[in-house]
Backbone as a chain_set.jsonl record, in Angstrom:
{"seq": "MSEFAIAGYVPGAIGRVTELHAAYYGAAWDFGLYFEAKVATELSQFLQRLDPARDRFWTAVRDGRVEGSIAVDGARAQTEGAHLRWFILSDALRAQGVGNRLLREAVGFCKQRGYASVFLWTFRGLEPARHLYEKFGFRLVEQIEGGQWGKRVLEQRYVLDLD", "coords": {"N": [[-5.047, 4.568, -23.273], [-7.721, 3.27, -21.423], [-10.106, 4.842, -19.253], [-9.74, 4.995, -15.677], [-11.115, 4.287, -12.454], [-11.363, 5.419, -9.097], [-12.147, 3.492, -6.409], [-13.688, 1.911, -3.542], [-13.74, -1.008, -1.614], [-14.37, -3.667, -3.804], [-16.156, -6.496, -5.087], [-14.081, -9.324, -5.227], [-11.743, -7.985, -4.79], [-9.885, -8.66, -2.742], [-8.696, -11.044, -3.63], [-7.655, -10.162, -6.106], [-5.912, -8.015, -5.43], [-4.117, -9.435, -3.894], [-3.174, -11.155, -5.893], [-1.916, -9.268, -7.62], [0.199, -8.378, -5.975], [1.545, -10.853, -5.495], [2.259, -11.649, -8.119], [3.899, -9.513, -9.054], [5.954, -9.255, -7.023], [6.822, -11.861, -6.906], [7.926, -12.315, -9.475], [9.818, -10.202, -9.692], [11.306, -10.278, -7.304], [11.462, -12.815, -6.33], [9.721, -13.651, -4.327], [7.567, -15.869, -2.593], [5.167, -18.379, -1.738], [4.849, -17.868, 1.059], [4.822, -15.036, 1.196], [2.63, -14.389, -0.494], [0.498, -15.626, 0.888], [0.634, -14.196, 3.268], [-0.054, -11.577, 2.432], [-2.703, -12.043, 1.51], [-3.975, -13.003, 3.86], [-3.558, -10.922, 5.81], [-4.674, -8.698, 4.486], [-7.325, -9.558, 4.206], [-8.071, -9.793, 6.923], [-7.808, -7.114, 7.706], [-9.788, -5.837, 6.086], [-12.084, -7.02, 7.103], [-12.263, -5.889, 9.617], [-12.347, -3.218, 9.104], [-12.85, 0.12, 9.876], [-14.618, 2.801, 8.97], [-14.295, 5.295, 10.145], [-11.67, 5.478, 10.847], [-10.064, 4.01, 9.104], [-9.167, 3.212, 5.674], [-9.693, 1.905, 2.397], [-8.704, 1.774, -0.875], [-9.31, 1.123, -4.311], [-7.989, 0.956, -7.601], [-9.716, 0.895, -10.473], [-10.176, -0.432, -13.658], [-11.978, -0.905, -16.563], [-13.732, -2.597, -15.152], [-12.032, -4.175, -13.635], [-9.863, -4.712, -10.901], [-6.96, -2.905, -10.674], [-5.128, -1.834, -9.041], [-4.207, -0.747, -5.696], [-4.455, 0.761, -2.407], [-4.133, 1.274, 1.095], [-5.124, 2.634, 4.26], [-4.412, 1.953, 7.467], [-5.699, 2.722, 10.395], [-5.745, 1.795, 12.987], [-3.837, 1.952, 15.053], [-3.169, 4.568, 14.994], [-3.078, 6.74, 16.782], [-1.047, 6.144, 18.557], [1.162, 5.018, 17.161], [1.097, 6.047, 14.637], [-0.599, 6.313, 11.465], [-0.891, 3.486, 9.316], [0.316, 2.888, 6.195], [-0.578, 0.73, 3.614], [-0.504, -2.099, 1.326], [-0.015, -0.979, -1.228], [-0.058, -0.965, -4.564], [0.27, -1.358, -8.099], [-0.912, -2.538, -11.224], [0.897, -3.537, -14.209], [-0.483, -2.349, -16.242], [-1.321, 0.136, -15.303], [0.882, 1.444, -14.298], [3.213, 4.176, -14.081], [1.558, 6.206, -15.007], [0.442, 8.151, -13.49], [-1.409, 7.184, -11.708], [-0.548, 6.021, -9.319], [0.304, 8.334, -7.959], [-2.191, 9.523, -7.614], [-3.552, 7.653, -5.969], [-1.883, 7.687, -3.69], [-2.149, 10.366, -2.962], [-4.867, 10.399, -2.233], [-4.75, 8.719, 0.031], [-2.945, 10.061, 1.809], [-4.316, 12.469, 2.048], [-6.663, 11.595, 3.332], [-5.549, 10.834, 5.813], [-4.707, 13.31, 6.762], [-7.193, 14.626, 6.965], [-8.302, 13.134, 9.042], [-6.771, 13.954, 11.102], [-4.432, 12.697, 11.843], [-1.205, 12.39, 13.272], [1.009, 11.355, 12.015], [2.096, 9.235, 9.271], [3.114, 6.004, 8.379], [5.107, 3.579, 6.59], [6.207, 0.341, 5.567], [8.766, -0.825, 3.526], [11.204, -2.02, 1.189], [14.705, -1.877, 0.35], [15.501, -1.129, -2.989], [13.192, -0.814, -4.404], [12.842, 1.411, -6.324], [11.123, 3.206, -7.96], [8.838, 3.399, -6.281], [9.993, 4.372, -3.913], [10.854, 6.883, -4.813], [8.368, 8.1, -5.279], [7.266, 8.087, -2.669], [9.077, 9.817, -1.377], [8.611, 12.138, -2.851], [6.14, 12.849, -1.846], [6.862, 13.598, 0.663], [7.591, 11.721, 2.561], [10.033, 10.318, 4.735], [12.991, 8.402, 5.095], [13.446, 6.538, 7.983], [14.386, 4.34, 9.275], [16.358, 1.415, 8.815], [16.649, -1.998, 8.496], [17.947, -5.3, 8.351], [15.834, -7.842, 7.473], [13.123, -10.279, 7.492], [10.34, -10.06, 7.042], [8.762, -10.4, 4.827], [9.166, -12.91, 3.973], [11.525, -13.347, 2.665], [14.994, -12.503, 2.932], [15.7, -9.144, 3.152], [16.693, -5.677, 2.891], [14.929, -3.999, 4.969], [12.891, -1.108, 5.06], [11.709, 1.675, 6.821], [9.521, 4.234, 6.317], [8.415, 7.524, 7.102], [5.893, 9.979, 7.306], [5.442, 13.047, 8.593], [2.648, 14.756, 9.761], [1.834, 16.889, 11.306]], "CA": [[-5.48, 3.896, -22.051], [-9.085, 3.569, -21.011], [-10.18, 5.52, -17.968], [-9.8, 4.209, -14.451], [-11.892, 4.908, -11.384], [-10.945, 5.107, -7.731], [-13.28, 2.926, -5.681], [-13.329, 1.252, -2.293], [-13.787, -2.451, -1.81], [-15.258, -4.22, -4.826], [-16.043, -7.954, -5.038], [-12.879, -9.86, -5.85], [-10.58, -7.136, -4.516], [-8.883, -9.359, -1.926], [-7.969, -11.951, -4.52], [-6.924, -9.435, -7.146], [-4.797, -7.293, -4.81], [-3.149, -10.476, -3.563], [-2.574, -11.578, -7.16], [-1.001, -8.227, -8.075], [1.4, -8.458, -5.138], [2.25, -12.116, -5.723], [2.838, -11.664, -9.465], [5.004, -8.559, -9.145], [7.066, -9.574, -6.126], [7.335, -13.174, -7.29], [8.771, -12.168, -10.66], [10.921, -9.256, -9.491], [12.068, -10.486, -6.071], [11.414, -14.24, -5.988], [8.886, -13.913, -3.16], [6.735, -17.025, -2.912], [3.934, -18.717, -1.035], [4.771, -17.172, 2.342], [4.431, -13.65, 0.95], [1.267, -14.344, -1.027], [-0.427, -15.962, 1.978], [0.656, -13.073, 4.218], [-0.862, -10.502, 1.845], [-4.12, -12.445, 1.506], [-4.454, -13.1, 5.232], [-3.592, -9.621, 6.478], [-5.649, -7.848, 3.807], [-8.657, -10.056, 4.587], [-8.317, -9.406, 8.312], [-7.997, -5.663, 7.723], [-11.082, -5.473, 5.506], [-13.153, -7.476, 7.996], [-12.342, -5.001, 10.787], [-12.254, -1.843, 8.635], [-13.714, 1.116, 10.507], [-14.512, 3.988, 8.114], [-13.9, 6.475, 10.916], [-10.213, 5.533, 11.023], [-9.382, 3.222, 8.078], [-9.671, 3.357, 4.312], [-9.162, 1.001, 1.372], [-9.034, 2.255, -2.205], [-8.889, 0.342, -5.46], [-7.996, 1.599, -8.92], [-10.462, -0.063, -11.295], [-10.266, -0.116, -15.083], [-12.769, -1.905, -17.292], [-14.315, -3.528, -14.203], [-11.004, -5.022, -13.023], [-8.969, -4.035, -9.955], [-5.604, -2.801, -11.229], [-4.257, -1.238, -8.045], [-4.812, -0.516, -4.38], [-3.722, 1.358, -1.294], [-4.965, 1.277, 2.295], [-4.661, 3.283, 5.487], [-4.84, 1.257, 8.677], [-5.599, 3.7, 11.471], [-6.012, 1.161, 14.283], [-2.866, 2.421, 16.056], [-2.73, 5.885, 14.521], [-2.833, 7.668, 17.883], [0.186, 5.811, 19.273], [2.268, 4.681, 16.261], [0.881, 6.657, 13.331], [-1.403, 5.519, 10.53], [-0.052, 2.554, 8.569], [0.018, 2.806, 4.767], [-0.361, -0.671, 3.251], [-1.037, -2.716, 0.098], [0.106, -0.04, -2.343], [0.385, -1.748, -5.725], [-0.378, -1.096, -9.382], [-0.596, -3.479, -12.307], [1.669, -2.948, -15.294], [-1.394, -1.567, -17.081], [-1.519, 1.482, -14.759], [2.129, 2.046, -13.804], [3.818, 5.32, -14.779], [0.508, 7.001, -15.643], [-0.115, 9.075, -12.514], [-2.385, 6.532, -10.836], [0.082, 5.913, -8.009], [0.187, 9.667, -7.356], [-3.591, 9.743, -7.227], [-3.847, 6.808, -4.809], [-1.14, 8.182, -2.528], [-2.784, 11.629, -2.581], [-6.096, 10.032, -1.509], [-4.394, 8.167, 1.339], [-2.381, 11.121, 2.65], [-5.417, 13.397, 2.315], [-7.506, 10.974, 4.359], [-4.84, 10.92, 7.095], [-4.77, 14.712, 7.191], [-8.578, 14.877, 7.394], [-8.524, 12.472, 10.32], [-5.933, 14.586, 12.108], [-3.328, 11.839, 12.262], [0.06, 13.112, 13.404], [1.986, 10.811, 11.071], [1.794, 8.044, 8.487], [4.335, 5.251, 8.116], [5.007, 2.391, 5.75], [7.384, -0.522, 5.462], [9.122, -1.277, 2.189], [12.576, -2.501, 1.249], [15.618, -1.25, -0.603], [15.461, -1.655, -4.34], [11.935, -0.433, -5.051], [13.158, 2.817, -6.584], [9.984, 4.064, -8.333], [8.004, 3.628, -5.094], [10.753, 5.26, -3.023], [10.784, 8.224, -5.394], [7.018, 8.615, -5.036], [7.133, 8.377, -1.238], [9.843, 11.02, -1.074], [7.899, 13.251, -3.483], [5.051, 13.217, -0.942], [7.425, 14.066, 1.921], [8.02, 10.645, 3.456], [11.486, 10.244, 4.915], [13.512, 7.136, 5.601], [13.82, 6.7, 9.39], [14.94, 3.099, 9.827], [16.7, 0.33, 7.898], [17.108, -3.203, 9.177], [17.824, -6.517, 7.569], [14.757, -8.635, 8.055], [12.45, -11.225, 6.618], [8.894, -10.028, 7.244], [8.086, -10.767, 3.578], [9.509, -14.286, 3.627], [12.876, -13.328, 2.094], [15.86, -11.531, 3.594], [15.872, -7.899, 2.415], [16.954, -4.532, 3.749], [13.626, -3.383, 5.202], [12.958, 0.324, 5.285], [10.51, 2.314, 7.376], [9.355, 5.632, 5.926], [7.432, 8.243, 7.907], [5.458, 11.311, 6.887], [4.871, 13.809, 9.706], [1.54, 15.555, 9.253], [1.531, 18.09, 12.095]], "C": [[-6.936, 4.258, -21.789], [-9.049, 4.157, -19.606], [-10.183, 4.523, -16.808], [-10.628, 4.987, -13.446], [-11.269, 4.518, -10.049], [-12.201, 4.671, -6.985], [-12.782, 2.443, -4.326], [-13.242, -0.242, -2.556], [-14.761, -2.763, -2.944], [-15.108, -5.737, -4.748], [-14.838, -8.442, -5.845], [-11.609, -9.097, -5.523], [-9.5, -7.869, -3.717], [-8.033, -10.266, -2.807], [-7.118, -11.212, -5.526], [-5.744, -8.671, -6.568], [-3.712, -8.291, -4.402], [-2.424, -10.94, -4.827], [-1.567, -10.551, -7.674], [0.308, -8.262, -7.282], [2.212, -9.708, -5.453], [2.934, -12.132, -7.09], [4.045, -10.736, -9.56], [6.197, -9.006, -8.298], [7.632, -10.972, -6.377], [8.298, -13.065, -8.451], [10.009, -11.313, -10.385], [11.841, -9.601, -8.328], [12.074, -11.929, -5.585], [10.699, -14.507, -4.664], [7.912, -15.022, -3.548], [5.477, -17.139, -2.071], [3.783, -17.958, 0.277], [4.241, -15.754, 2.151], [2.993, -13.551, 0.463], [0.235, -14.625, 0.067], [-0.501, -14.835, 3.001], [-0.201, -11.919, 3.7], [-2.342, -10.845, 1.943], [-4.701, -12.451, 2.913], [-4.607, -11.733, 5.875], [-4.569, -8.662, 5.816], [-7.068, -8.267, 4.171], [-9.018, -9.632, 6.001], [-8.577, -7.907, 8.423], [-9.39, -5.289, 7.216], [-12.244, -5.923, 6.383], [-13.323, -6.566, 9.201], [-12.323, -3.525, 10.406], [-13.309, -0.969, 9.308], [-13.576, 2.4, 9.698], [-14.131, 5.27, 8.852], [-12.387, 6.593, 11.04], [-9.435, 4.871, 9.894], [-9.96, 3.529, 6.699], [-8.964, 2.345, 3.406], [-9.646, 1.516, 0.022], [-8.557, 1.244, -3.236], [-8.88, 1.255, -6.681], [-8.592, 0.557, -9.863], [-10.51, 0.443, -12.736], [-10.992, -1.255, -15.778], [-13.298, -2.999, -16.365], [-13.326, -4.413, -13.471], [-10.12, -4.19, -12.095], [-7.55, -4.092, -10.522], [-4.639, -2.135, -10.247], [-4.988, -1.041, -6.737], [-3.864, 0.247, -3.477], [-4.68, 1.349, -0.104], [-4.291, 2.093, 3.384], [-5.273, 2.513, 6.643], [-4.61, 2.219, 9.841], [-5.783, 3.121, 12.859], [-5.073, 1.651, 15.379], [-2.36, 3.819, 15.724], [-2.375, 6.835, 15.657], [-1.515, 7.394, 18.597], [1.383, 5.591, 18.349], [2.221, 5.436, 14.94], [0.009, 5.747, 12.485], [-0.451, 4.686, 9.677], [-0.541, 2.492, 7.124], [0.381, 1.402, 4.287], [-0.943, -0.993, 1.879], [-1.076, -1.754, -1.081], [0.717, -0.794, -3.52], [-0.379, -1.27, -6.955], [0.008, -2.193, -10.358], [0.267, -2.76, -13.335], [0.801, -2.031, -16.146], [-1.557, -0.134, -16.596], [-0.238, 2.151, -14.267], [2.576, 3.187, -14.702], [2.789, 6.157, -15.533], [-0.174, 7.959, -14.659], [-1.106, 8.455, -11.54], [-1.816, 6.363, -9.426], [0.041, 7.227, -7.257], [-1.217, 9.892, -6.828], [-3.946, 8.93, -5.983], [-3.141, 7.326, -3.556], [-1.721, 9.514, -2.049], [-4.073, 11.375, -1.797], [-5.757, 9.591, -0.09], [-3.866, 9.243, 2.284], [-3.465, 12.136, 3.005], [-6.356, 12.881, 3.389], [-6.847, 11.111, 5.733], [-4.847, 12.348, 7.641], [-6.164, 15.056, 7.695], [-8.848, 14.296, 8.768], [-7.67, 13.066, 11.433], [-4.816, 13.705, 12.623], [-2.034, 12.633, 12.282], [1.089, 12.63, 12.387], [1.43, 9.579, 10.363], [3.113, 7.321, 8.265], [4.044, 4.09, 7.184], [6.309, 1.624, 5.845], [7.548, -0.908, 4.008], [10.514, -1.877, 2.292], [13.403, -1.871, 0.14], [15.528, -1.945, -1.954], [14.196, -1.31, -5.097], [11.996, 1.07, -5.369], [11.97, 3.672, -7.037], [9.078, 4.383, -7.142], [8.707, 4.591, -4.129], [10.684, 6.695, -3.522], [9.419, 8.869, -5.121], [6.818, 8.964, -3.566], [7.861, 9.68, -0.888], [9.2, 12.267, -1.683], [6.771, 13.758, -2.582], [5.547, 13.64, 0.437], [7.779, 12.983, 2.918], [9.532, 10.672, 3.55], [11.853, 8.901, 5.524], [13.987, 7.337, 7.031], [14.474, 5.459, 9.974], [15.232, 2.124, 8.699], [17.215, -0.846, 8.722], [17.023, -4.384, 8.225], [16.77, -7.376, 8.249], [14.089, -9.505, 7.02], [10.942, -11.211, 6.743], [8.11, -10.382, 5.987], [8.439, -12.187, 3.123], [10.857, -14.43, 2.952], [13.683, -12.295, 2.867], [16.067, -10.331, 2.667], [16.253, -6.808, 3.411], [15.644, -3.757, 3.865], [13.814, -1.918, 5.549], [11.628, 0.838, 5.805], [10.553, 3.788, 6.996], [8.241, 6.252, 6.748], [7.158, 9.602, 7.255], [4.827, 11.975, 8.101], [3.824, 14.748, 9.143], [1.228, 16.778, 10.107], [2.644, 19.077, 12.061]], "O": [[-7.33, 5.417, -21.919], [-8.077, 3.986, -18.87], [-10.578, 3.367, -16.956], [-10.815, 6.197, -13.577], [-10.72, 3.427, -9.898], [-13.193, 5.399, -6.94], [-11.598, 2.558, -4.009], [-12.734, -0.679, -3.589], [-15.845, -2.183, -3.023], [-14.04, -6.225, -4.38], [-14.615, -8.026, -6.982], [-10.519, -9.502, -5.925], [-8.313, -7.705, -3.999], [-6.804, -10.252, -2.732], [-5.975, -11.595, -5.773], [-4.666, -8.679, -7.162], [-2.522, -8.014, -4.553], [-1.203, -11.097, -4.827], [-0.479, -10.921, -8.115], [1.392, -8.186, -7.86], [3.424, -9.632, -5.656], [4.074, -12.584, -7.202], [5.09, -11.121, -10.084], [7.315, -9.121, -8.801], [8.801, -11.229, -6.086], [9.376, -13.659, -8.421], [11.115, -11.663, -10.796], [13.024, -9.26, -8.352], [12.638, -12.225, -4.531], [11.023, -15.464, -3.96], [7.484, -15.102, -4.7], [4.821, -16.15, -1.743], [2.7, -17.456, 0.576], [3.327, -15.323, 2.855], [2.223, -12.724, 0.951], [-0.782, -13.938, 0.157], [-1.571, -14.55, 3.54], [-0.989, -11.346, 4.453], [-3.143, -10.033, 2.405], [-5.806, -11.953, 3.129], [-5.663, -11.416, 6.423], [-5.229, -7.886, 6.506], [-7.921, -7.415, 4.419], [-10.129, -9.168, 6.254], [-9.471, -7.482, 9.156], [-10.092, -4.506, 7.856], [-13.287, -5.269, 6.404], [-14.419, -6.478, 9.755], [-12.286, -2.664, 11.285], [-14.499, -1.284, 9.303], [-12.52, 3.032, 9.733], [-13.686, 6.231, 8.225], [-11.869, 7.678, 11.307], [-8.245, 5.146, 9.737], [-11.077, 4.031, 6.568], [-7.807, 1.986, 3.622], [-10.847, 1.674, -0.198], [-7.528, 0.593, -3.056], [-9.662, 2.201, -6.776], [-8.038, -0.529, -10.029], [-10.844, 1.6, -12.991], [-10.654, -2.425, -15.597], [-13.316, -4.175, -16.729], [-13.739, -5.322, -12.75], [-9.682, -3.098, -12.458], [-7.016, -5.162, -10.81], [-3.476, -1.899, -10.575], [-6.212, -1.149, -6.664], [-2.666, 0.365, -3.735], [-5.896, 1.411, -0.281], [-3.068, 2.226, 3.427], [-6.494, 2.433, 6.779], [-3.471, 2.493, 10.221], [-5.961, 3.871, 13.82], [-5.487, 1.753, 16.534], [-1.261, 4.205, 16.123], [-1.465, 7.652, 15.516], [-0.925, 8.304, 19.18], [2.507, 5.94, 18.71], [3.208, 5.46, 14.204], [-0.105, 4.552, 12.759], [0.655, 5.122, 9.357], [-1.675, 2.091, 6.863], [1.495, 0.93, 4.514], [-1.768, -0.25, 1.347], [-2.048, -1.718, -1.836], [1.875, -1.208, -3.468], [-1.526, -0.835, -6.859], [1.124, -2.71, -10.318], [0.36, -1.532, -13.336], [1.29, -1.05, -16.707], [-1.899, 0.741, -17.392], [-0.271, 3.313, -13.86], [2.353, 3.174, -15.913], [3.098, 6.748, -16.568], [-1.234, 8.509, -14.955], [-1.592, 9.136, -10.637], [-2.537, 6.544, -8.444], [-0.224, 7.249, -6.056], [-1.401, 10.395, -5.719], [-4.564, 9.448, -5.053], [-3.743, 7.393, -2.484], [-1.778, 9.759, -0.844], [-4.343, 12.058, -0.808], [-6.389, 10.025, 0.873], [-4.296, 9.323, 3.435], [-3.524, 12.61, 4.139], [-6.796, 13.637, 4.255], [-7.512, 11.466, 6.707], [-4.979, 12.557, 8.847], [-6.309, 15.703, 8.732], [-9.552, 14.906, 9.572], [-7.841, 12.704, 12.597], [-4.301, 13.931, 13.718], [-1.796, 13.458, 11.4], [1.942, 13.401, 11.948], [0.447, 8.974, 10.79], [4.128, 7.96, 7.991], [2.898, 3.675, 7.011], [7.363, 2.178, 6.158], [6.582, -1.274, 3.339], [10.958, -2.21, 3.391], [12.874, -1.397, -0.866], [15.484, -3.172, -2.047], [14.133, -1.496, -6.312], [11.295, 1.88, -4.762], [11.817, 4.786, -6.535], [8.603, 5.511, -7.009], [8.085, 5.51, -3.596], [10.477, 7.619, -2.735], [9.34, 10.048, -4.774], [6.264, 10.016, -3.247], [7.319, 10.534, -0.187], [9.246, 13.34, -1.082], [6.48, 14.954, -2.558], [4.743, 14.004, 1.295], [8.227, 13.292, 4.023], [10.226, 11.0, 2.587], [11.127, 8.346, 6.349], [14.829, 8.197, 7.288], [15.056, 5.518, 11.057], [14.461, 2.012, 7.746], [18.115, -0.69, 9.548], [16.123, -4.451, 7.388], [16.822, -7.603, 9.458], [14.432, -9.48, 5.838], [10.309, -12.252, 6.568], [6.909, -10.641, 6.068], [8.06, -12.611, 2.031], [11.29, -15.553, 2.692], [13.13, -11.33, 3.395], [16.546, -10.479, 1.543], [16.149, -6.995, 4.623], [15.291, -2.968, 2.988], [14.762, -1.537, 6.236], [10.563, 0.484, 5.298], [11.506, 4.498, 7.319], [7.245, 5.598, 7.057], [8.055, 10.265, 6.735], [3.793, 11.52, 8.589], [4.073, 15.454, 8.166], [0.441, 17.628, 9.69], [2.546, 20.139, 12.675]]}, "num_chains": 1, "name": "protein.A"}
């Protein structure tokens, strides 16, 4: 494997991160247009309002191409906790420690900022991601059937307490 670099926003990141989500979740979970548009819209809105004092966006770049991402949305960190979002890796970087590195960056940022907690939404069935979250100390606090991704799934909320 050629080396990868951790970067912030790079030109094309919105499209590529959206593509990574749409390709993976479309193939594995039959998510469609609704999900892809939601990722593109919400990621674009987040990056336009990103405040480096409270938010962060990281990309994993290999050979000049975005192959993964993770973000911390701290807009409501004081009341709800920081929101971990858009965590994805391409097949080219999966199972090589890159996810660990991205999650370590995100959790480290939240600790530096003094956030009391970090949360994320996922759904049942994403076992490699669940394993990684639990390895970092996230715990499952809520499960509800819902459709926030455009399909009915058992949504799960994980929380990491930092204080």
